[in-house]
VOGU-592326 format. One line per 4 residues: number of its first residue (from 1); their letters; for each residue x, y negated, z negated of C-alpha. Coordinates in pm, 1 decimal. Last residue first. Layout:
NUM	A	X,Y,Z | ... $
***
This chain:
485	AEDQ	-3069.4,-4743.2,-1001.1 | -3043.5,-4462.2,-1252.6 | -3278.8,-4476.3,-1548.6 | -3105.8,-4482.1,-1885.5 $
481	LHTQ	-3170.5,-4167.8,-2084.6 | -3346.0,-4151.7,-2418.6 | -3275.6,-3828.1,-2604.0 | -3543.4,-3729.0,-2851.6 $
477	PLLN	-3644.6,-3774.9,-3213.9 | -4002.2,-3661.6,-3281.7 | -4327.3,-3859.8,-3293.7 | -4267.8,-4020.4,-2954.4 $
473	LRLL	-4618.4,-3918.3,-2840.3 | -4466.0,-3719.7,-2553.7 | -4228.4,-3556.9,-2802.6 | -4514.3,-3460.1,-3032.8 $
469	IYLL	-4707.4,-3309.2,-2742.0 | -4403.1,-3112.5,-2625.4 | -4336.3,-2983.1,-2974.8 | -4694.9,-2861.0,-3014.2 $
465	VVVP	-4694.9,-2681.5,-2678.7 | -4356.5,-2525.3,-2758.6 | -4478.6,-2398.9,-3095.6 | -4786.1,-2241.0,-2935.7 $
461	LGAY	-4565.7,-2073.2,-2665.4 | -4308.7,-1921.8,-2901.5 | -4483.5,-1587.9,-2949.9 | -4553.3,-1571.0,-2577.1 $
457	KMLW	-4194.8,-1618.1,-2467.2 | -4037.4,-1428.8,-2755.0 | -4249.1,-1121.2,-2681.2 | -4163.0,-1146.2,-2311.1 $
453	LAVT	-3793.1,-1161.7,-2395.4 | -3813.8,-861.4,-2627.3 | -3985.1,-657.7,-2355.8 | -3718.2,-753.6,-2101.4 $
449	SFTK	-3444.7,-627.0,-2333.5 | -3121.8,-822.0,-2285.3 | -2852.2,-714.1,-2042.3 | -2541.8,-497.3,-2076.3 $
445	LPLF	-2340.2,-505.8,-1757.1 | -2239.6,-162.4,-1636.2 | -1877.0,-52.1,-1674.8 | -1692.6,26.6,-1355.6 $
441	EVRN	-1574.8,364.7,-1242.3 | -1360.1,460.1,-947.2 | -1333.5,838.9,-948.5 | -1684.1,854.0,-805.6 $
437	AAPQ	-1542.9,728.0,-475.9 | -1351.9,1054.2,-431.8 | -1669.4,1259.5,-476.1 | -1853.1,1020.5,-237.2 $
433	GLYD	-1638.6,1084.1,68.2 | -1272.1,1046.3,157.9 | -1255.5,763.1,413.0 | -1587.2,578.8,393.2 $
429	TLIA	-1661.6,659.1,28.8 | -1304.3,583.1,-77.0 | -1319.3,243.3,92.4 | -1660.3,159.6,-56.0 $
425	QATR	-1548.8,256.8,-407.1 | -1239.5,35.7,-378.4 | -1466.6,-248.4,-265.3 | -1685.7,-196.9,-572.4 $
421	LGSM	-1384.3,-204.1,-803.3 | -1250.8,-522.8,-646.4 | -1591.2,-689.7,-669.4 | -1612.8,-594.9,-1037.4 $
417	VASE	-1277.1,-757.0,-1108.5 | -1367.3,-1075.3,-918.8 | -1713.1,-1093.6,-1079.5 | -1552.4,-1055.3,-1422.7 $
413	MTTL	-1307.5,-1337.2,-1347.9 | -1609.1,-1555.5,-1284.8 | -1825.5,-1689.5,-1001.7 | -2182.1,-1622.4,-1119.6 $
409	EVPT	-2377.3,-1329.1,-967.9 | -2255.5,-1071.3,-1225.3 | -2429.8,-784.6,-1041.6 | -2180.8,-832.7,-757.5 $
405	RCYD	-2196.9,-996.4,-414.5 | -1870.0,-1156.2,-308.8 | -1762.6,-1500.1,-435.3 | -1524.6,-1357.1,-697.4 $
401	GTIY	-1339.5,-1171.6,-423.9 | -1335.3,-862.0,-204.2 | -1347.0,-785.6,167.4 | -1304.6,-481.2,387.5 $
397	MNPL	-1153.2,-434.6,735.0 | -1122.0,-98.6,912.3 | -1477.2,-74.0,1047.7 | -1502.5,-438.7,1156.0 $
393	RTRT	-1848.4,-564.5,1061.8 | -1724.9,-641.0,710.5 | -1761.5,-419.2,406.7 | -1768.2,-495.5,33.2 $
389	GPRY	-2061.9,-734.9,3.4 | -2041.0,-1076.1,163.3 | -2215.5,-1389.0,30.3 | -2438.1,-1554.5,289.4 $
385	RWSG	-2784.0,-1468.9,151.8 | -2657.3,-1510.0,-204.1 | -2594.1,-1879.9,-131.4 | -2965.9,-1965.2,-125.3 $
381	VTNL	-2946.6,-2215.1,-410.3 | -2587.5,-2281.6,-512.8 | -2355.8,-2041.7,-688.6 | -2048.7,-2261.6,-642.8 $
377	FLPA	-1711.0,-2129.9,-524.6 | -1421.0,-2301.3,-703.1 | -1168.4,-2497.9,-501.6 | -802.7,-2401.0,-451.8 $
373	SVNE	-662.4,-2669.0,-219.4 | -824.7,-2942.1,-428.5 | -697.9,-2766.2,-742.2 | -602.4,-3106.7,-886.1 $
369	QLHW	-361.9,-2949.1,-1134.1 | -256.2,-3248.2,-1340.8 | 48.4,-3212.4,-1564.3 | 122.7,-3454.0,-1847.3 $
365	HEID	414.6,-3599.7,-2038.9 | 492.5,-3746.8,-2380.2 | 141.4,-3883.8,-2423.6 | 62.8,-4104.1,-2725.6 $
361	KPGI	143.5,-4430.9,-2544.6 | -110.8,-4345.6,-2272.3 | -394.0,-4323.4,-2525.8 | -516.4,-4095.6,-2801.7 $
357	PLYE	-776.2,-4121.1,-3078.3 | -1023.3,-3886.7,-2903.2 | -1360.3,-3950.9,-2736.2 | -1319.5,-4274.0,-2540.9 $
353	SLED	-950.3,-4187.3,-2503.8 | -1049.7,-3891.1,-2283.6 | -1206.0,-4130.1,-2034.4 | -892.1,-4340.9,-2011.5 $
349	ILIE	-678.5,-4026.8,-1977.5 | -900.7,-3899.1,-1694.7 | -882.6,-4230.2,-1507.8 | -504.7,-4255.8,-1545.5 $
345	AMKN	-454.3,-3896.3,-1432.0 | -652.3,-3954.6,-1112.9 | -462.1,-4279.1,-1053.0 | -130.5,-4095.2,-1087.3 $
341	HSLG	-225.5,-3832.9,-827.2 | -355.9,-4090.9,-580.8 | -727.4,-4104.9,-513.5 | -929.9,-3908.8,-256.6 $
337	KLPE	-1002.6,-3621.3,-497.9 | -1160.9,-3843.3,-761.3 | -1530.4,-3789.7,-680.4 | -1462.1,-3411.0,-664.8 $
333	FHAA	-1357.9,-3378.3,-1028.6 | -1684.4,-3287.6,-1196.1 | -1554.5,-2993.2,-1401.7 | -1255.4,-3185.9,-1535.0 $
329	IVSL	-1087.4,-2927.1,-1757.6 | -847.9,-3032.0,-2032.8 | -570.3,-2827.6,-2193.4 | -442.0,-3031.3,-2485.1 $
325	VTNE	-99.2,-2992.1,-2647.0 | -63.6,-3141.3,-2995.4 | 279.7,-3202.3,-3146.5 | 438.3,-3084.3,-3472.3 $
321	GALE	490.9,-2724.1,-3380.0 | 323.6,-2426.9,-3215.3 | 363.4,-2448.1,-2837.6 | 557.7,-2122.4,-2789.3 $
317	PWYQ	322.5,-1944.7,-3029.6 | 16.5,-2038.3,-2820.3 | -297.1,-2071.2,-3028.6 | -309.1,-2400.1,-3224.1 $
313	SLDI	-82.8,-2575.5,-2974.1 | -331.4,-2491.6,-2698.6 | -587.6,-2743.8,-2823.6 | -895.8,-2686.9,-2606.9 $
309	FSLH	-1068.3,-2934.0,-2379.3 | -1387.1,-3030.6,-2197.9 | -1450.4,-3304.8,-1946.3 | -1767.8,-3355.2,-1748.1 $
305	HRSG	-1625.2,-3618.5,-1513.8 | -1851.0,-3893.8,-1646.6 | -1852.6,-3743.5,-1996.0 | -2193.9,-3767.4,-2160.4 $
301	DLFT	-2106.9,-3509.6,-2425.5 | -1740.2,-3414.6,-2422.0 | -1727.0,-3036.5,-2454.4 | -1492.6,-2883.3,-2711.3 $
297	PQTP	-1338.4,-2537.0,-2686.7 | -1248.2,-2393.4,-3029.8 | -963.2,-2468.9,-3270.4 | -1110.5,-2803.4,-3363.8 $
293	LRDV	-897.9,-3119.2,-3379.5 | -877.7,-3250.9,-3734.0 | -535.4,-3412.6,-3698.6 | -387.3,-3520.2,-3367.3 $
289	RSNL	-21.9,-3418.0,-3377.9 | 247.0,-3635.1,-3223.8 | 423.4,-3695.1,-2891.6 | 135.6,-3547.3,-2691.5 $
285	YLTF	170.6,-3290.8,-2412.5 | -137.3,-3327.4,-2192.3 | -250.8,-3052.5,-1955.2 | -514.8,-3138.7,-1693.3 $
281	GAMP	-695.9,-2869.0,-1494.7 | -920.5,-2975.8,-1208.9 | -1235.3,-2800.1,-1090.1 | -1229.7,-2844.2,-712.4 $
277	VSKL	-1546.8,-2783.0,-510.4 | -1673.8,-2486.0,-307.6 | -1992.3,-2442.7,-105.6 | -2086.1,-2131.6,89.7 $
273	HVLG	-2266.6,-2188.9,421.2 | -1942.7,-2154.6,620.5 | -1924.4,-1798.8,488.6 | -2177.2,-1708.8,757.9 $
269	TLSD	-1887.9,-1690.4,1005.9 | -1803.7,-1361.1,836.4 | -2072.9,-1201.9,1049.5 | -2344.5,-1021.6,859.4 $
265	TEGV	-2352.5,-648.4,787.1 | -2683.0,-482.6,880.3 | -2576.6,-427.7,1239.5 | -2362.9,-585.9,1509.2 $
261	HLQE	-2046.3,-382.6,1555.8 | -1911.9,-495.5,1894.1 | -2004.3,-855.2,1809.0 | -1754.3,-849.3,1522.9 $
257	AAFV	-1468.4,-788.5,1766.9 | -1573.3,-1097.2,1962.2 | -1568.9,-1302.5,1641.0 | -1222.7,-1172.0,1556.4 $
253	DDDI	-1091.9,-1262.0,1902.3 | -1256.3,-1605.2,1915.1 | -1116.4,-1707.5,1574.9 | -1216.8,-1614.4,1221.3 $
249	LRLV	-889.6,-1646.6,1028.3 | -953.3,-2000.7,899.1 | -1295.0,-1882.9,778.7 | -1133.0,-1626.3,550.0 $
245	AEPP	-923.0,-1898.1,383.5 | -1234.3,-2108.2,310.0 | -1404.7,-1798.0,170.0 | -1124.2,-1728.6,-79.5 $
241	IALV	-879.7,-1439.0,-20.9 | -883.5,-1067.5,-96.4 | -933.9,-956.0,265.0 | -873.4,-581.6,271.0 $
237	FLDD	-712.4,-411.1,571.5 | -717.7,-47.4,677.3 | -467.1,190.6,829.4 | -618.5,517.2,952.7 $
233	AGAA	-522.1,462.8,1317.2 | -157.6,423.6,1225.8 | 119.0,192.5,1110.1 | -90.7,-120.6,1161.3 $
229	ELRR	131.7,-397.1,1291.1 | 287.6,-674.2,1086.4 | 398.5,-970.6,1294.0 | 642.4,-1257.2,1238.7 $
225	GDDF	572.0,-1597.5,1392.4 | 646.6,-1810.5,1085.3 | 278.2,-1856.8,1006.2 | 223.0,-1481.3,1002.1 $
221	CLGT	52.8,-1257.3,1257.1 | -132.5,-950.2,1132.6 | -211.7,-614.0,1287.0 | -455.1,-379.7,1458.1 $
217	ICGA	-788.7,-496.6,1318.0 | -1071.8,-314.9,1492.1 | -1327.8,-388.8,1766.1 | -1133.7,-221.1,2045.4 $
213	ATEL	-828.2,-436.5,1972.5 | -773.3,-707.8,1714.0 | -491.4,-917.4,1568.6 | -579.8,-1122.9,1261.0 $
209	KAVS	-407.2,-1461.2,1266.9 | -215.8,-1707.7,1048.0 | -126.0,-1489.8,749.1 | 93.6,-1662.3,490.1 $
205	QHLR	339.2,-1417.8,335.0 | 535.9,-1609.6,69.5 | 525.1,-1308.4,-166.5 | 541.2,-939.3,-76.2 $
201	IDVG	420.8,-674.3,-320.9 | 478.8,-312.6,-211.1 | 254.0,-111.9,-444.3 | 432.0,196.1,-578.5 $
197	LAEL	228.5,259.5,-893.2 | 503.5,101.1,-1104.0 | 471.7,-208.6,-884.0 | 100.9,-230.1,-962.8 $
193	DRQF	166.5,-200.5,-1337.3 | 434.6,-468.8,-1322.5 | 192.2,-700.0,-1140.0 | -78.0,-647.7,-1403.3 $
189	PAIF	172.7,-722.7,-1679.6 | 268.3,-1044.1,-1490.7 | -94.4,-1150.2,-1430.4 | -219.4,-1117.4,-1788.9 $
185	REQL	-8.6,-1271.2,-2067.5 | 272.1,-1420.5,-1858.9 | 60.5,-1572.6,-1581.8 | -242.6,-1648.5,-1796.1 $
181	NGNL	-54.1,-1870.5,-2037.7 | -43.7,-1773.0,-2401.9 | -256.7,-1629.4,-2681.2 | -536.0,-1559.8,-2435.0 $
177	ISLF	-888.5,-1681.7,-2502.7 | -1199.1,-1503.9,-2627.1 | -1553.3,-1632.1,-2635.0 | -1874.4,-1579.9,-2831.1 $
173	PKPN	-1746.3,-1250.6,-2964.8 | -2016.9,-1138.9,-3003.0 | -2328.9,-1254.6,-2820.9 | -2348.5,-982.1,-2555.7 $
169	AAWL	-2718.7,-933.7,-2479.1 | -2804.1,-1303.2,-2501.5 | -2494.7,-1411.6,-2306.8 | -2565.1,-1159.5,-2029.8 $
165	TIVK	-2933.7,-1251.6,-2010.1 | -2843.8,-1620.2,-1985.5 | -2584.9,-1557.6,-1713.5 | -2834.8,-1363.5,-1501.3 $
161	QLAM	-3101.5,-1634.3,-1520.6 | -2844.5,-1902.7,-1440.5 | -2757.5,-1717.2,-1120.1 | -3125.7,-1662.5,-1036.3 $
157	ASME	-3204.2,-2031.2,-1083.9 | -2939.6,-2107.9,-822.2 | -2733.9,-2410.0,-916.3 | -2788.3,-2720.1,-702.9 $
153	YVPI	-3012.4,-2934.6,-927.1 | -2834.9,-2782.2,-1227.6 | -2506.5,-2934.1,-1109.2 | -2240.9,-2663.4,-1058.0 $
149	SSAQ	-1888.8,-2715.6,-1196.4 | -1936.8,-2388.1,-1393.4 | -1906.7,-2456.4,-1766.5 | -1911.4,-2836.0,-1761.0 $
145	LVRQ	-2188.8,-2836.9,-1499.9 | -2406.4,-2591.3,-1691.1 | -2366.2,-2761.9,-2028.3 | -2419.5,-3122.0,-1921.2 $
141	QNFD	-2699.0,-3048.7,-1673.4 | -2872.4,-2830.6,-1932.1 | -2879.9,-3110.4,-2188.6 | -2986.4,-3358.1,-1918.6 $
137	SVGE	-3283.4,-3141.7,-1820.3 | -3392.2,-3099.9,-2181.6 | -3368.3,-3475.5,-2237.5 | -3554.7,-3556.8,-1916.7 $
133	TAYF	-3842.7,-3341.3,-2037.7 | -3992.1,-3016.2,-1909.6 | -4262.5,-2858.4,-2128.6 | -4514.5,-2815.5,-1843.9 $
129	RSRL	-4275.2,-2605.7,-1638.2 | -4217.3,-2672.4,-1265.8 | -3937.7,-2919.7,-1336.7 | -3746.2,-2645.3,-1519.8 $
125	FGNA	-3752.4,-2424.7,-1208.8 | -3630.7,-2714.3,-996.4 | -3349.7,-2776.0,-1244.5 | -3226.9,-2417.0,-1213.2 $
121	SIRD	-3251.9,-2447.7,-837.0 | -3499.0,-2259.8,-622.5 | -3469.7,-1980.1,-370.2 | -3767.6,-1782.8,-502.3 $
117	LLGT	-4001.4,-1909.7,-230.9 | -3765.6,-1771.5,33.0 | -3774.1,-1428.4,-129.4 | -3478.1,-1203.3,-52.0 $
113	RRLP	-3298.1,-1254.0,-383.3 | -3623.6,-1196.5,-566.1 | -3715.0,-1380.0,-887.0 | -3923.0,-1230.4,-1166.6 $
109	TCTL	-3967.4,-1484.0,-1450.3 | -3882.6,-1355.4,-1796.6 | -3523.4,-1485.2,-1781.2 | -3647.6,-1833.2,-1695.1 $
105	DVYY	-3897.4,-1846.1,-1981.8 | -3634.2,-1736.2,-2234.0 | -3388.7,-1999.0,-2108.4 | -3660.0,-2266.2,-2108.7 $
101	YYSL	-3748.1,-2165.3,-2464.7 | -3389.5,-2225.9,-2571.6 | -3399.7,-2565.9,-2402.0 | -3726.5,-2644.7,-2581.5 $
97	LTEA	-3554.1,-2560.0,-2910.4 | -3264.2,-2790.5,-2826.0 | -3507.3,-3066.9,-2736.3 | -3685.2,-3027.1,-3072.3 $
93	WPRE	-3354.7,-3017.4,-3262.0 | -3234.9,-3352.0,-3131.6 | -2918.1,-3304.1,-2923.7 | -2554.4,-3251.1,-3024.4 $
89	GRFL	-2628.8,-2939.1,-3226.1 | -2641.9,-2911.0,-3602.7 | -3013.7,-2832.4,-3638.0 | -3060.3,-2579.6,-3358.5 $
85	TKLV	-2703.8,-2453.0,-3355.2 | -2716.6,-2378.3,-3726.0 | -3062.2,-2221.4,-3689.4 | -2937.5,-1987.1,-3415.9 $
81	NGFS	-2637.9,-1898.4,-3632.3 | -2868.4,-1800.5,-3917.4 | -3075.7,-1583.9,-3685.2 | -2763.6,-1384.8,-3604.3 $
77	SLEE	-2527.6,-1309.8,-3315.8 | -2600.8,-1625.2,-3118.0 | -2240.3,-1746.6,-3121.7 | -2250.9,-2095.1,-3270.8 $
73	FSAM	-2277.1,-2423.0,-3080.4 | -2136.5,-2700.8,-3295.0 | -2182.7,-3077.4,-3313.0 | -1880.3,-3290.9,-3385.4 $
69	QPFA	-1769.2,-3560.5,-3629.7 | -1393.9,-3622.6,-3590.4 | -1447.9,-3812.8,-3364.7 | -1775.3,-3997.8,-3298.3 $
65	GPKL	-1647.0,-4270.1,-3064.4 | -1788.7,-4101.2,-2754.3 | -1985.6,-3785.7,-2843.7 | -1821.1,-3450.5,-2911.9 $
61	AHSR	-1966.8,-3104.9,-2850.7 | -1822.2,-2792.1,-3004.6 | -1776.5,-2422.4,-2928.9 | -1828.1,-2122.0,-3152.2 $
57	KLDI	-1706.0,-1784.4,-3276.3 | -1368.7,-1745.6,-3105.0 | -1180.4,-1419.6,-3044.7 | -808.7,-1425.2,-2958.1 $
53	LNGE	-703.9,-1199.2,-2671.1 | -342.0,-1085.9,-2626.8 | -427.6,-763.1,-2809.8 | -607.9,-649.2,-2495.2 $
49	IGLE	-261.9,-615.4,-2340.5 | -220.0,-240.3,-2291.6 | -275.8,-259.9,-1916.4 | -569.1,-20.0,-1946.2 $
45	RLLQ	-709.6,-231.1,-2229.9 | -680.6,-550.9,-2024.3 | -859.1,-377.1,-1737.7 | -1136.3,-272.5,-1975.8 $
41	RTNP	-1168.1,-635.1,-2088.1 | -1211.7,-741.2,-1726.8 | -1464.1,-462.1,-1677.5 | -1669.8,-553.2,-1984.3 $
37	YWAP	-1668.3,-932.5,-1930.0 | -1996.8,-994.2,-2117.2 | -1809.0,-1064.2,-2442.0 | -1691.2,-1392.1,-2291.2 $
33	FVHY	-1330.6,-1432.6,-2168.6 | -1219.4,-1795.5,-2148.6 | -957.5,-1955.3,-1925.6 | -797.6,-2296.5,-1971.5 $
29	GHEI	-732.6,-2479.2,-1648.6 | -506.9,-2422.4,-1347.7 | -243.5,-2349.7,-1610.5 | 105.9,-2499.3,-1608.5 $
25	YCQH	386.8,-2263.4,-1705.6 | 693.7,-2411.3,-1874.4 | 1047.5,-2524.2,-1795.1 | 968.8,-2897.2,-1803.1 $
21	DESF	1104.4,-3000.8,-1464.6 | 1097.9,-2648.8,-1319.1 | 724.1,-2625.7,-1378.1 | 595.3,-2269.5,-1336.4 $
17	DAGA	247.9,-2231.1,-1190.2 | -32.4,-2048.6,-1370.3 | -275.8,-1792.7,-1230.7 | -650.5,-1764.6,-1187.6 $
13	KGGL	-677.4,-1943.2,-853.4 | -442.7,-1691.4,-696.3 | -299.0,-1451.9,-950.9 | 22.7,-1342.6,-783.9 $
9	RNGA	320.5,-1572.1,-741.8 | 511.4,-1769.9,-479.1 | 211.5,-1822.8,-254.1 | 78.6,-1650.0,58.2 $
5	ELLV	48.0,-1311.8,-112.0 | 56.3,-983.8,82.7 | -1.7,-652.9,-95.6 | 126.1,-346.8,92.5 $
1	M	0.0,0.0,0.0 $
***
């Protein structure tokens, strides 16, 4: 097996780049591992590195000028934790409760991937419910966009539905993070395991063209003019690259080859309908320690670029010391992508200073990973129709990636791992038969009981009606949003 990587390391969008100037790895953004990552966690166990995970019980929300006072979102593993989140959250308790009910209502609603009428956004679904308020919509916009870079008015209701059921069924641990950078703690051990299995890993191999003949892939052409031909008729190719990279390889020859195998599998040209945007990672090395920072991820409520951060110096042994190191994610980064690198950093630092007692003079150095060339696929309304499965129209070419169809739906590390396993099953099925494919196992996703959800929906309905009436009469505290011009 030959594994070709265009860059200077494995890991793709999930890796970390080494900075020669500061002799450290720079993350693309901090990475979290929820409990509903069963196959990713199984991979970590098989690699013998599950001990690199640190479990977290909550996240926080911080309003401008409120530091160090923060609201908390507890793992929903007990009724007591639900009450804590309800009454200690960043929004009035009535709006938080209506948001919870919205999640229950959404997960109870049958939606079909093939139904045109069911292709609605998460915000569109909320708008159709009698209990919808601007405060509830804004709460969900903040959380969903900061977690996924997808505005709720674009996010598929089905994708949010799946994520909610996964969180509800797998509440503990709330999140896990690695005790170091992703490259050294995850990707490098994975690479060593692949090499021990005999995989020929070749870096700096940028493919420019797929060669075809008789409706099949026969070889690869690289940017530098080199070629790699198939060694035999049984050779196969797997595209493990982002959709925008796949589209660059679909030329007249590949399209013509696809037309020889028209059937149930769609043309890869359909990937043009998938939307991706950059989610930037921003690492700040401060020249002192900021006291009273939480040890869990913190979301900045009302942030213009939907910032969130985690203090790496409290987790990574190599960063432990007197100074704080913040890993910041800018989930809504696209409006800045036309600016200069330094101007981007200046804007993000200014916004961060509205929430934390830091400014330019407190920063020793910083690294901004714009990720413009490595955007994140968005689960927008109707995108499932154009997401590939495991096979392409060409009989000896397969595809895998976090944007491919999996039971996870949302673009995550778990969806990437599960897609890889499903593609491996498809290859073994086609070449060696079902018994061989059965050797590839993936863990099923644990979801919440449908009966329990329906019981919660109808048991909570009278309370929701009462709360909505009281909110409309302004008899309960609620979020007041300024109308946009």
